[in-house]
C-alpha positions as CSV (number, residue, x, y, z in Angstrom):
1,M,16.5,6.0,-14.9
2,S,15.8,9.7,-15.4
3,S,14.9,12.3,-12.9
4,D,11.7,12.9,-14.9
5,T,10.3,9.3,-14.8
6,A,11.3,9.0,-11.2
7,A,9.1,12.2,-10.6
8,V,6.2,10.7,-12.5
9,A,6.3,7.7,-10.7
10,R,6.4,9.7,-7.3
11,R,3.6,11.9,-8.6
12,A,1.5,9.0,-9.7
13,Y,1.8,7.1,-6.2
14,E,1.1,10.2,-4.4
15,S,-1.9,11.4,-6.6
16,L,-3.7,8.0,-6.9
17,E,-3.0,6.3,-3.6
18,P,-6.4,7.7,-2.1
19,F,-8.2,5.8,-4.7
20,H,-6.8,2.5,-3.5
21,V,-7.0,3.2,0.1
22,V,-11.1,3.6,0.1
23,A,-10.9,-0.1,0.5
24,Y,-9.6,0.2,4.0
25,F,-11.2,3.4,5.0
26,N,-14.9,3.7,4.6
27,P,-18.3,3.0,6.5
28,G,-18.7,-0.4,4.9
29,V,-15.5,-2.0,5.9
30,G,-16.9,-2.9,9.7
31,R,-20.3,-4.2,7.9
32,A,-18.1,-6.2,5.6
33,Q,-16.0,-7.9,8.4
34,D,-19.0,-8.5,10.5
35,A,-20.8,-10.2,7.8
36,L,-18.0,-12.7,7.3
37,G,-17.3,-13.0,10.9
38,L,-13.6,-11.8,10.4
39,D,-11.8,-9.3,12.6
40,G,-9.9,-6.2,10.8
41,H,-6.7,-8.0,10.3
42,A,-8.3,-11.1,8.9
43,F,-10.4,-8.9,6.5
44,Y,-7.4,-6.9,5.4
45,V,-4.8,-9.7,5.0
46,G,-7.6,-12.0,3.2
47,G,-8.6,-9.2,0.8
48,R,-5.2,-7.9,0.1
49,G,-3.6,-11.4,-0.3
50,A,-6.6,-13.0,-1.8
51,P,-4.7,-13.4,-5.2
52,L,-2.3,-15.6,-3.2
53,A,-4.8,-18.3,-2.4
54,G,-3.5,-21.4,-1.6
55,A,0.1,-20.1,-0.4
56,P,1.3,-20.8,3.0
57,A,1.1,-17.9,5.6
58,S,5.1,-17.5,5.3
59,L,4.9,-16.4,1.8
60,V,2.1,-13.9,2.4
61,A,4.1,-12.7,5.5
62,A,7.0,-12.3,3.1
63,T,4.9,-10.2,0.5
64,F,3.4,-8.1,3.4
65,Y,7.1,-7.5,4.8
66,N,6.4,-5.1,7.6
67,F,3.7,-7.2,9.3
68,S,4.7,-9.4,12.1
69,P,4.6,-12.9,10.7
70,T,2.6,-14.0,13.6
71,L,-0.2,-11.7,12.7
72,I,-0.1,-12.7,9.3
73,A,-0.3,-16.4,10.0
74,S,-3.2,-15.9,12.4
75,A,-5.2,-13.6,10.1
76,W,-4.5,-15.7,6.6
77,T,-5.5,-18.9,8.5
78,A,-9.0,-17.2,9.6
79,A,-9.4,-15.7,6.3
80,S,-8.8,-18.7,4.3
81,A,-11.0,-20.7,6.6
82,R,-13.7,-18.4,5.7
83,G,-12.9,-18.5,2.1
84,L,-10.7,-16.0,0.1
85,D,-13.1,-16.0,-2.9
86,A,-15.7,-14.6,-0.3
87,V,-13.6,-12.2,1.4
88,D,-12.7,-10.9,-2.2
89,A,-16.1,-10.6,-3.3
90,S,-17.0,-9.1,0.0
91,R,-14.4,-6.3,-0.6
92,Y,-15.5,-5.7,-4.2
93,E,-19.1,-5.5,-3.0
94,M,-18.2,-3.0,-0.7
95,L,-16.0,-0.8,-2.8
96,D,-18.9,-0.9,-5.6
97,E,-21.2,0.7,-3.0
98,Q,-18.8,3.3,-1.8
99,F,-17.4,4.3,-5.0
100,R,-21.2,4.8,-6.4
101,A,-21.8,7.0,-3.2
102,I,-19.1,9.0,-3.8
103,L,-18.6,9.3,-7.6
104,G,-22.3,8.9,-8.5
105,D,-22.6,9.3,-12.4
106,D,-18.7,9.9,-12.6
107,C,-18.3,6.1,-12.2
108,E,-19.2,5.6,-15.8
109,R,-17.0,8.5,-16.9
110,L,-13.9,6.4,-15.5
111,A,-14.4,3.9,-18.4
112,P,-12.0,5.2,-21.1
113,L,-9.3,5.5,-18.4
114,V,-9.5,1.4,-17.6
115,P,-7.8,0.3,-20.8
116,E,-5.0,2.9,-20.8
117,F,-4.2,1.7,-17.2
118,Q,-4.5,-1.8,-18.2
119,T,-2.0,-1.0,-21.0
120,I,0.5,-0.2,-18.5
121,V,-0.1,-3.1,-16.4
122,D,0.3,-5.3,-19.4
123,A,3.8,-3.9,-19.8
124,L,5.1,-4.2,-16.5
125,P,7.7,-6.4,-15.7
126,F,6.9,-8.8,-12.8
127,S,9.7,-10.8,-12.4
128,G,10.7,-10.5,-8.8
129,R,7.4,-8.7,-7.8
130,P,5.3,-11.5,-6.4
131,L,2.4,-9.7,-4.8
132,A,2.0,-7.6,-7.7
133,A,2.2,-10.6,-10.1
134,A,-0.4,-12.3,-8.2
135,W,-2.7,-9.4,-8.6
136,A,-2.2,-9.0,-12.3
137,S,-3.6,-12.6,-12.6
138,T,-7.0,-11.7,-11.3
139,G,-10.1,-11.2,-13.3
140,V,-11.1,-7.6,-14.5
141,P,-14.5,-6.7,-13.2
142,D,-17.3,-5.2,-15.3
143,E,-17.8,-1.9,-13.4
144,P,-15.3,0.9,-14.6
145,H,-14.8,2.0,-11.0
146,L,-13.8,-1.3,-9.7
147,A,-11.6,-2.3,-12.8
148,L,-9.8,1.0,-12.2
149,W,-9.2,0.1,-8.6
150,R,-8.0,-3.1,-9.8
151,T,-5.3,-1.5,-12.1
152,W,-4.3,1.0,-9.9
153,T,-3.8,-1.7,-7.3
154,I,-1.6,-3.8,-9.5
155,V,0.7,-0.7,-10.2
156,R,0.7,0.0,-6.4
157,E,1.7,-3.4,-5.3
158,W,4.2,-3.4,-8.2
159,R,5.7,-0.4,-6.7
160,G,5.6,-1.9,-3.3
161,D,7.4,-4.9,-4.3
162,N,10.2,-2.3,-5.8
163,H,10.3,-0.7,-2.4
164,I,10.8,-4.0,-0.5
165,A,13.8,-4.8,-3.0
166,E,15.4,-1.5,-1.7
167,L,14.6,-2.2,1.9
168,V,16.1,-5.6,1.5
169,S,19.2,-4.1,-0.2
170,H,19.8,-1.8,2.6
171,G,19.6,-4.5,5.5
172,L,16.2,-3.5,6.7
173,D,13.9,-6.3,7.8
174,G,10.3,-5.8,8.3
175,I,10.3,-4.5,12.0
176,D,13.6,-2.4,11.2
177,A,12.0,-0.8,8.1
178,G,8.8,0.0,10.4
179,V,10.9,1.4,13.3
180,F,13.3,3.2,10.6
181,H,10.3,4.7,8.8
182,E,8.2,6.0,11.8
183,S,11.1,8.1,13.3
184,D,11.0,11.4,13.1
185,L,13.4,12.9,10.3
186,P,16.1,15.5,10.7
187,D,14.3,17.9,8.5
188,P,10.9,17.9,9.5
189,T,9.6,19.7,6.2
190,T,10.0,16.4,4.3
191,R,6.7,15.2,3.0
192,R,5.7,11.7,4.0
193,R,2.9,9.3,5.5
194,V,3.5,7.9,9.1
195,L,1.4,5.8,11.5
196,G,3.2,6.6,14.6
197,K,4.5,3.8,17.0
198,K,1.3,2.9,18.6
199,L,-0.7,2.6,15.3
200,F,1.8,0.8,13.5
201,Q,2.3,-1.9,16.3
202,L,-1.3,-2.4,16.5
203,T,-2.0,-2.8,12.7
204,R,1.3,-4.8,12.1
205,G,1.3,-6.8,14.9
206,W,5.0,-6.0,16.5
207,S,5.3,-6.2,20.4
208,D,7.1,-3.7,22.8
209,D,10.0,-6.0,23.0
210,E,10.3,-6.4,19.2
211,W,10.4,-2.8,18.7
212,S,12.9,-2.3,21.4
213,E,15.1,-4.8,19.9
214,S,14.9,-3.0,16.5
215,V,15.6,0.4,18.2
216,E,18.6,-1.2,19.6
217,R,19.8,-2.6,16.2
218,L,19.2,0.6,14.1
219,T,21.0,2.5,16.9
220,A,24.2,0.4,16.8
221,R,24.0,0.6,12.9
222,G,24.2,4.6,13.5
223,L,20.8,4.9,11.4
224,I,18.6,6.3,14.4
225,E,19.1,8.0,17.9
226,L,16.8,8.3,20.8
227,A,14.9,11.6,20.9
228,G,12.8,12.1,23.9
229,D,10.0,9.4,24.1
230,G,10.7,8.2,20.4
231,S,13.6,8.1,17.9
232,R,15.0,10.1,15.1
233,L,17.0,9.4,12.1
234,T,20.4,10.4,12.3
235,D,22.2,12.2,9.1
236,T,23.3,8.9,8.2
237,G,19.8,7.4,8.5
238,F,18.3,10.3,6.6
239,A,20.6,9.7,3.6
240,V,19.7,5.9,3.7
241,Y,16.0,7.1,3.9
242,Q,16.4,9.3,0.9
243,E,18.2,6.9,-1.0
244,I,15.7,4.2,-0.8
245,E,12.7,6.5,-1.8
246,D,14.9,7.7,-4.7
247,R,15.7,4.3,-5.8
248,T,12.3,3.0,-5.5
249,D,11.0,6.0,-7.7
250,A,13.6,5.6,-10.2
251,V,13.2,1.7,-10.5
252,S,9.4,2.4,-10.9
253,G,9.8,5.2,-13.1
254,A,12.1,3.5,-15.7
255,A,9.5,1.1,-16.3
256,L,6.4,3.4,-16.6
257,P,5.6,4.9,-19.8
258,D,5.8,9.0,-20.3
259,S,1.9,9.1,-21.3
260,L,1.4,8.1,-17.4
261,A,1.8,12.0,-16.4
262,D,-1.3,12.7,-18.6
263,L,-3.3,9.9,-17.7
264,V,-2.7,10.8,-13.8
265,D,-4.0,14.6,-14.6
266,R,-7.1,12.9,-16.1
267,T,-7.7,10.8,-13.0
268,R,-7.1,13.3,-10.3
269,P,-10.4,14.8,-10.7
270,F,-11.9,11.7,-9.7
271,V,-9.6,11.1,-6.9
272,K,-10.3,14.7,-5.4
273,K,-13.9,13.7,-5.2
274,V,-12.7,10.7,-3.1
275,I,-10.8,13.1,-1.0
276,D,-13.6,15.4,-0.5
277,A,-16.0,12.9,0.5
278,G,-13.9,12.9,3.9
279,L,-13.7,9.2,4.4
280,L,-10.0,9.0,4.5
281,P,-7.8,9.7,7.6
282,G,-6.6,13.6,7.7
283,T,-9.6,14.5,5.4
284,K,-12.8,16.2,6.0
285,K,-16.0,16.2,4.1
286,S,-16.3,19.4,1.9
């Protein structure tokens, strides 16, 4: 597991993530939810978990990890009752509309990239990566932009499964992983994506009591300390944070080909158009 392959894995994740999250941040999300009669949680859980159709909510909660099992149970029940095939089809229809609006003629120019990403997917080890394995079993859409979204989603969920394994090995369950990640860092220059306590609880379904109990556990372990109205990682906690991130990149990089670096470079201009569309949090229309 060389530092070079780990760096490629990290760069691929950071560079291509905006292409994936269009599924969650675009003007069509609300319309798709309303058409299906689902709330935001049910649409999200049903869409992301659609390849797990037929699985009990407890299994879905295990793969989503930092979501409250109670929230997952409610959302999965609602999405399943509506029909996971319908949720999946609605999500793809929404993505087709959004990518065509953002990329225009560039949608067709994505076609040569799809088989290269698929080759990477075909070579991935899926043992111990349940959500990624489920996504890898899904059909490939005909449209290049949707096929690319699917293949990158598989790689993205595969990396997520690797990350969960690291969280488990460090004794961080779903809520503890969330509180740990949302705590301030001793080094504020470290780049990372955070939601903040309020949004994390809203989207993941954890109560104030569950959050407070997690803070107590992590404080007792010496991983975080109280800081103002929130919490901050201790030096020990920051070392654990860096180890988890480094190990996730290393394990992911070890299974990804050297050719991924060039493939990311060729995909980035299309991702830039997604960012420049101004739909994603923290972006403005250029």
